C-alpha positions in Angstrom: 0.1 -0.1 -0.2 1.0 3.6 -0.5 0.1 7.1 0.5 -2.0 8.6 -2.2 -2.5 11.9 -3.8 -6.1 12.0 -2.8 -5.1 11.2 1.0 -2.6 13.8 1.0 -4.9 16.5 -0.6 -7.7 15.6 1.8 -5.5 15.6 5.0 -3.7 18.8 4.4 -6.9 20.8 3.8 -8.5 19.5 6.8 -5.6 20.2 8.8 -6.1 23.8 7.6 -9.5 23.9 8.2 -9.3 22.2 11.9 -6.6 25.2 12.5 -9.0 27.9 11.7 -11.8 26.7 14.1 -10.4 25.1 17.2 -7.3 26.0 19.3 -5.0 23.3 20.6 -6.0 21.7 23.9 -2.7 23.1 25.4 -3.7 26.8 24.3 -6.8 26.3 26.4 -5.4 24.9 29.5 -2.5 27.7 29.3 -5.3 30.6 29.0 -7.1 28.9 31.9 -3.8 29.0 34.0 -3.4 32.5 33.0 -6.7 33.4 33.8 -6.6 31.9 37.5 -3.1 33.4 38.1 -3.8 36.9 36.7 -3.9 39.9 39.1 -5.4 42.6 36.9 -9.1 42.7 36.5 -9.5 43.6 32.9 -7.0 41.2 31.7 -8.9 38.4 33.7 -11.9 39.5 31.6 -10.0 39.4 28.4 -8.7 36.1 29.0 -12.2 34.8 29.8 -13.4 36.4 26.7 -10.8 34.6 24.7 -11.7 31.1 26.0 -15.5 31.8 25.4 -14.7 32.8 21.8 -12.6 29.7 21.4 -15.1 27.5 22.7 -17.8 29.3 20.4 -16.2 29.0 17.4 -15.3 25.4 18.0 -19.2 24.7 18.7 -20.7 26.3 16.0 -18.0 25.3 13.4 -16.6 29.2 13.1 -13.5 30.8 12.5 -11.6 31.7 15.9 -10.3 34.8 13.9 -11.3 36.2 10.8 -7.6 36.4 9.8 -7.0 33.0 8.4 -3.7 33.8 7.3 -1.8 32.0 4.5 -1.3 28.0 4.6 2.3 26.9 6.2 2.9 23.1 6.3 5.9 21.4 8.1 6.1 17.9 6.7 8.6 15.0 7.7 8.9 12.3 5.4 9.5 8.8 6.8 12.1 7.0 4.7 9.9 3.9 4.6 6.9 5.8 3.3 5.7 5.2 -0.2 3.7 7.4 -2.6 1.3 7.4 -5.3 0.8 10.1 -7.3 2.0 13.8 -7.1 2.3 14.4 -3.3 3.6 18.0 -3.6 0.7 19.2 -6.0 -1.8 17.5 -3.9 -0.8 20.1 -1.1 -1.7 23.1 -3.7 -4.8 21.2 -4.6 -6.0 20.6 -1.2 -5.8 24.3 -0.6 -7.7 25.2 -3.7 -10.5 22.9 -2.9 -10.9 24.2 0.4 -10.9 27.9 -0.7 -14.0 26.7 -3.0 -15.9 24.6 -0.1 -14.9 25.9 3.3 -17.8 27.7 5.4 -17.6 30.8 6.3 -15.3 31.5 3.1 -11.8 32.5 3.5 -10.6 36.1 2.5 -8.0 36.6 0.1 -4.9 36.8 2.3 -2.2 35.5 -0.3 -0.5 38.5 -1.4 1.8 39.2 -4.1 4.5 41.1 -2.6 5.7 42.9 -5.9 2.1 44.3 -6.6 0.2 43.7 -3.3 -2.3 42.1 -5.3 -4.3 39.7 -3.1 -5.7 36.1 -4.3 -6.0 32.4 -3.2 -3.1 31.5 -4.8 0.6 32.5 -5.6 4.2 31.7 -6.0 5.3 29.1 -3.4 1.9 29.1 -1.9 1.4 27.0 0.3 4.6 27.5 2.2 6.0 23.8 2.9 9.2 22.9 4.6 10.5 19.2 4.1 12.3 17.2 6.7 13.0 13.2 6.8 12.7 10.7 9.4 14.4 7.5 9.5 12.6 4.3 9.3 9.0 5.7 9.5 6.3 4.3 7.3 4.5 7.8 7.3 4.6 11.4 6.7 4.1 13.9 9.5 2.1 16.9 8.5 2.1 20.1 10.7 -0.2 23.0 9.7 0.4 26.3 11.3 -1.2 29.1 9.5 0.5 32.6 9.7 -1.2 35.8 9.9 -0.7 39.3 10.5 -0.6 39.1 14.5 1.9 36.2 14.4 4.1 37.0 11.3 4.7 40.9 11.1 6.5 41.3 14.1 9.2 38.5 13.7 13.1 39.5 13.7 16.5 38.3 13.1 20.0 39.5 14.0 23.3 38.2 13.3 26.2 38.6 16.0 29.7 37.6 15.9 30.5 35.4 18.9 27.8 36.6 21.3 27.7 36.2 24.8 24.4 34.4 26.3 23.7 37.7 27.9 23.8 39.7 24.8 21.6 37.1 23.0 19.2 37.3 26.0 19.1 41.2 25.9 18.6 41.1 22.1 15.4 38.6 22.6 13.8 40.9 25.0 14.5 44.1 23.3 12.7 42.5 20.3 9.8 41.6 22.4 9.5 45.0 24.0 9.6 46.9 20.6 6.8 45.0 19.3 4.9 45.8 22.7 1.2 44.1 22.3 0.8 44.2 18.3 1.3 40.2 17.8 -2.2 39.7 19.9 -0.9 38.3 23.1 -0.7 36.3 25.4 1.7 34.9 22.7 4.1 32.0 22.3 7.6 33.3 21.5 9.8 31.0 19.3 13.4 31.6 19.3 16.4 30.3 17.1 20.0 30.6 18.3 22.8 29.5 15.6 23.0 27.5 12.4 22.7 30.0 9.2 20.4 32.6 8.2 17.9 30.3 6.7 18.0 27.6 9.4 18.0 29.8 12.5 14.6 31.2 11.4 13.1 27.5 10.7 13.9 26.3 14.0 12.8 29.5 15.8 9.3 28.8 14.1 9.6 25.1 14.8 10.1 26.2 18.8 6.6 27.8 18.7 5.2 24.2 17.8 6.5 22.7 20.9 3.6 21.8 23.4 3.1 24.7 25.6 5.3 25.1 28.6 7.6 22.2 27.7 11.0 23.2 28.8 14.2 22.8 26.6 16.1 19.6 27.2 19.3 21.8 27.3 19.6 23.1 30.7 21.0 26.6 29.7 18.3 27.2 27.4 15.5 26.0 30.0 16.8 28.5 32.6 17.0 31.5 30.0 13.2 30.5 28.9 12.3 30.7 32.7 14.1 34.0 33.0 12.7 35.6 29.8 9.2 34.5 30.4 9.2 35.9 33.9 10.7 39.1 32.3 8.3 39.4 29.4 5.2 39.0 31.9 6.6 41.6 34.1 6.5 44.1 31.0 2.7 44.9 31.8 1.4 44.6 28.2 -1.0 41.9 28.9 -3.8 40.1 26.8 -4.4 42.1 23.7 -2.6 45.1 25.3 -5.0 45.9 28.0 -2.3 45.6 30.7 -1.9 42.8 33.3 0.4 39.7 33.9 -0.1 37.7 31.1 1.8 38.9 27.8 3.3 35.5 26.7 2.2 32.1 27.5 5.4 30.5 26.9 8.9 31.1 25.5 10.7 28.0 23.6 14.3 28.1 22.4 15.8 26.0 20.0 19.6 26.1 18.9 22.0 24.6 16.2 25.8 24.7 15.8 27.0 27.0 13.2 30.2 29.2 12.3 31.4 32.2 14.4 28.7 34.4 13.1 25.4 33.5 15.4 22.0 34.3 14.0 19.3 35.0 16.5 15.6 34.7 15.3 12.8 35.8 17.2 9.1 34.9 16.2 5.4 34.6 17.6 2.3 32.5 17.8 -0.9 34.7 18.8 -3.2 33.7 21.5 -4.9 31.3 19.3 -1.8 29.6 18.6 -3.0 27.7 15.6 -1.4 24.5 14.9 -2.8 21.4 14.0 -0.7 17.9 13.2 -1.5 14.2 11.9 0.4 11.4 10.5 -0.7 9.6 7.3 0.7 6.1 7.0 1.2 3.8 4.1 -2.1 1.9 5.0 -4.1 4.7 4.6 -4.5 5.2 8.4 -4.4 8.9 9.8 -3.3 9.6 13.5 -4.6 13.0 14.9 -1.7 14.4 17.2 -2.4 17.2 19.5 
C-alpha cells in the first residue's frame, strides 16, 4: 500500500480548516492557568472572553479569528513511506479545494509582494518545509497558518560570537519593541545559531512545541524561564489591555554553526494555531495534539 495523492490532498485541507476553527488543548489549558493567576481584573476579563470565543467557534463550526492567514506546512517524510501520485501538487490542490468549499469562506490573504495584489493562490504557496524521519512508514504533517498578528513582528539579528547575556538582551529588546501588536498572550519561538535560513526555521519550530515544555538543554531551559518572567513583568497583558499575561511560553532551540550567530525571534498569537497528523502507508490517519 502507499500514500495517495487524494489522501494528502484531503488531509492537508482538513488540517488547515481544523486550525482555523479550534485552538489546541494545551493553549486552552494555558489560558485557563493564566486567568487563574492573573491579578489584573481587565486582563482576567479578556482571557475569559478569549476562552469563550474559542469555545463558541469550536461549537458552531466558525473561525476563531477572521484573519485565516496563509497556509504553512511542516512535513516530515518517513524513509519507509511510499507514494502514489503527485504528493507536492496534492497540497496546493487541497488548499484550492478548501477555498472553494469551506464555510465561512476564506478572505484573500495570499498577497503578491511585488504588486500587493491579493488572491487565493500565488508563487510558492502554500509554504511547505520538508524534512526526513529515518525508518518511519508515514508522513508527519503540521499545519501552522501564518497571519498578521503572528507574522509581522518576527525579527532576526546576526552576531559575532555573542555571549548568552547579549542574546538574551536582544530577545527581550525585540519583544519590548513589538509591544502588544502580536495579539498576546503569545507563544514566542527563538532560534539561536545555524545559518540565516536555518535559524528562522528552528525559531518557528520552537513555537510548535507543546506549551510550557522546557528545553532539554539546561542552559536554554533556564533562559526560557528568566525571559518568560521578564516578559510578563512588562505589563502589556492580553491584547495590550495591561496585566501579568503577555506571553504563555517562550521556547528556544539552537543549532551549531560558524562564529557568526543568527538569533531569530517569532511569535504565535493567543490562538496558537497548529494542527498535526500522521498519514501512514496503509491509509491510517493519526491525529496528534
